[in-house]
C-alpha positions in Angstrom: 69.2 48.3 28.5 65.6 48.8 30.5 63.9 50.6 27.7 64.8 47.5 25.4 63.9 45.3 28.1 60.1 46.5 28.0 60.0 47.0 24.3 60.8 43.6 23.6 58.3 42.5 26.4 55.6 44.0 24.7 56.8 42.5 21.7 56.3 39.1 23.1 53.0 39.8 24.6 51.7 41.5 21.4 53.2 38.2 19.5 51.3 35.8 21.9 48.1 38.1 21.2 48.3 37.7 17.8 48.9 33.7 17.7 45.9 33.3 20.2 43.4 35.7 17.7 44.9 33.4 14.6 44.1 30.1 16.9 40.8 31.2 17.8 40.1 32.2 14.2 41.2 28.8 12.5 38.9 26.9 15.3 35.6 29.3 14.8 36.6 28.3 11.0 36.6 24.8 12.1 33.7 24.7 13.7 31.5 26.6 11.2 32.3 24.1 8.2 31.3 21.2 11.2 35.1 19.8 12.1 34.5 20.1 15.2 31.3 19.7 16.5 30.1 21.4 19.1 28.0 20.6 22.0 25.5 22.7 20.6 25.6 20.5 17.6 24.0 17.9 19.3 22.0 19.4 22.4 18.3 18.5 22.3 18.3 16.9 19.0 15.8 14.3 19.9 13.9 17.5 21.4 13.6 19.0 18.0 13.0 16.1 16.0 10.1 15.4 18.3 9.0 18.9 17.8 8.7 18.8 14.0 7.1 15.3 14.0 4.4 16.8 16.6 3.6 19.6 14.7 3.6 18.0 11.6 0.8 15.5 13.1 -1.4 18.6 14.3 -1.5 19.6 11.0 -2.5 16.8 9.3 -5.2 16.0 12.5 -6.0 20.1 11.5 -7.4 18.6 7.6 -8.5 15.3 8.7 -5.7 13.1 7.7 -4.0 10.5 9.7 -0.7 11.0 11.7 2.5 9.7 10.4 4.1 6.9 12.4 8.1 7.5 13.0 10.1 5.1 10.8 13.4 4.2 12.2 14.9 3.9 9.0 13.9 7.3 8.0 15.2 8.4 11.0 18.9 7.4 10.6 18.7 8.9 6.6 17.2 11.9 7.5 19.9 12.2 10.6 22.8 11.5 8.3 21.6 14.2 5.6 20.8 16.8 7.9 24.8 16.0 9.2 25.8 16.0 5.4 24.4 19.2 4.7 25.6 20.5 8.1 29.0 19.8 7.3 29.1 21.6 3.8 26.8 24.5 5.3 24.1 24.4 2.6 21.5 22.6 1.8 20.1 20.1 -1.4 18.4 16.9 -1.7 19.6 13.2 -1.1 18.9 10.6 -3.2 15.5 9.7 -1.7 15.9 6.0 -1.8 19.4 5.7 -0.2 19.5 3.7 2.8 15.9 2.8 2.5 15.3 -0.5 3.7 11.4 -0.4 3.8 9.6 -2.1 1.0 8.1 1.9 -0.5 5.6 2.7 -2.8 6.5 6.7 -2.5 8.9 8.7 -0.9 9.4 12.6 -0.5 11.2 14.8 1.3 12.0 18.8 3.1 15.3 20.1 3.4 15.8 23.4 5.4 18.3 25.7 7.5 17.3 28.2 9.6 16.9 29.8 13.0 14.8 28.2 15.1 12.9 24.4 14.4 9.2 26.5 14.7 10.7 29.4 12.1 11.7 26.3 9.6 8.2 24.3 10.2 6.7 27.8 9.0 8.8 28.4 6.5 7.6 24.9 5.2 4.1 25.5 5.8 4.2 28.4 3.6 6.0 26.9 0.5 3.6 24.8 -1.8 6.1 22.2 -2.4 6.8 21.3 1.4 3.3 21.5 2.3 2.1 19.3 -0.3 4.5 16.4 1.3 3.4 17.3 5.0 0.0 16.9 4.2 0.4 14.0 1.5 -2.4 11.6 2.5 -1.1 8.9 0.8 2.5 9.2 2.8 2.4 7.2 6.6 5.4 7.4 7.9 8.3 10.2 8.7 12.0 10.2 10.2 13.2 13.6 11.1 16.8 14.5 11.3 18.4 17.9 12.8 21.8 18.9 13.5 22.9 22.3 15.4 26.2 24.1 13.9 26.4 27.1 16.1 22.7 29.5 15.6 21.9 26.9 12.9 19.2 24.0 12.5 19.7 21.6 9.6 16.4 19.6 9.5 15.7 16.8 6.7 12.0 15.5 6.6 11.7 12.0 5.3 8.4 10.8 4.0 7.2 7.2 2.9 4.3 5.4 1.8 4.7 1.3 2.3 3.8 -0.3 -0.4 0.5 -2.5 0.5 0.5 -6.4 1.0 -0.4 -7.9 -2.0 -3.4 -10.0 -1.2 -2.7 -13.6 -1.1 -3.3 -15.2 -4.7 -6.9 -16.6 -5.2 -7.3 -20.2 -5.3 -8.1 -21.2 -8.7 -12.4 -21.1 -9.2 -13.9 -24.6 -9.3 -15.3 -24.6 -12.5 -19.0 -25.9 -11.9 -20.1 -29.2 -13.4 -21.8 -27.9 -16.4 -25.8 -28.3 -16.2 -27.5 -31.0 -18.2 -28.6 -29.0 -21.1 -32.6 -28.5 -20.2 -35.0 -31.2 -21.4 -37.5 -29.6 -22.9 -40.9 -30.8 -21.8 -42.4 -33.5 -23.6 -46.0 -32.6 -25.2 -47.9 -35.9 -25.5 -51.0 -35.6 -28.0 -53.8 -38.1 -27.6 -54.1 -39.3 -31.4 -57.5 -40.7 -31.3 -57.2 -43.5 -33.8 -59.9 -43.8 -35.9 -61.0 -47.2 -36.9 -63.6 -47.7 -39.4 -65.2 -50.9 -38.5 -67.6 -52.1 -41.2 -70.5 -53.5 -39.2 -70.2 -57.0 -39.6 -74.0 -58.1 -40.9 -75.5 -60.9 -39.2 -74.5 -64.2 -40.7 -77.8 -65.6 -41.8 -77.4 -69.1 -40.4 -80.4 -70.8 -42.5 -82.0 -73.5 -40.3 -81.0 -76.6 -40.4 -83.4 -78.9 -41.3 -83.3 -82.6 -40.0 -84.9 -84.8 -41.7 -85.8 -88.0 -39.5 -84.7 -90.2 -42.5 -86.7 -93.5 -42.0 -84.9 -96.2 -43.0 -86.9 -99.2 -43.7 -85.4 -102.3 -42.3 -85.6 -105.7 -44.3 -87.8 -108.1 -42.7 -87.4 -109.7 -39.9 -84.8 -106.9 -38.4 -84.7 -104.1 -36.0 -82.6 -101.1 -36.2 -81.4 -99.2 -33.1 -81.2 -95.7 -32.8 
């Protein structure tokens, strides 16, 4: 009976070991597909994201470009998309406008998976299309999301150009009063009127000859003058 008991004990232990192996295998598989988050998945997330932003802005500064400001809305979208990719254990682009509430003019995105933050940044710099997003002078905002699953880093970099504020409508121009038509200078010519005045011939006044009239008064009467 003793040999039977030993065999039974060995069989039980073997079964237990096998079940433990299966359980560990199942847990590892769940972790791999992201169903059970690991401590490493969230460790240093903020530090990783800051590292990406710092390296991107250093690259832009070296090229004479303005640094990108971190946008909370872009960061939220990037984190959600990095988690989506980590859950599927693969990378692909998001619908760029999803989750963006800002008044944007242009959007861009870099996504990747790799071993470290630095190796991923170098890969983006060495890829022409990804590099275009990194140094696009029109972009002014960025959001980076990082998720770690085991030894794999998933990252989404979201870029945005804010639409420029429209200038206030100009007040309608007040039409200037029409100028009175320029008055042409009046040229005044002195008109010489030639009047032919016939010389008046002096009137010869014939001297009046006054003759004393002698009146003879009748006799006996006197005439007074």
